[in-house]
C-alpha positions, 0 to 999 in steps of 0.5 A: 653119016647120021639120019636127020629127021625132024624128031616130033617128040622134041619138035627140031631135027635131030639124028634118027634111029640106025633101025627100027627098032620096035615091031608092027606100024608104030615100029616104023613111026617110031623109026620116022618121027622119034631121033635116038635122044627122045627114044632115051628119054623114053627108056628112062621112063618105061625103067620107071613106070615098071618099077614104080607099077611093079610091071611084069614084062612077061604079061600081056596086058601089061606090056600093053599097058606099057605100049599105051603109055609109049604111046602117050609119051611121045606122041601125045595118043590116048587110045 
């Protein structure tokens, strides 16, 4: 049976993640507030950002930039 949550991105009830897909406190927040459908939208956006900005995910600064973009995309957080 799917886990139903209120997705803050979609602003409606939707199927939640099966497990915590991102580490730490941010991962817990994503697990509890972001649906599978919203996460797929983020993955598509992330791919575009990585390609357009030519980011290297082995570079810690590039990973921080993607995390910052993810927080803004999913939660409208600017920190």
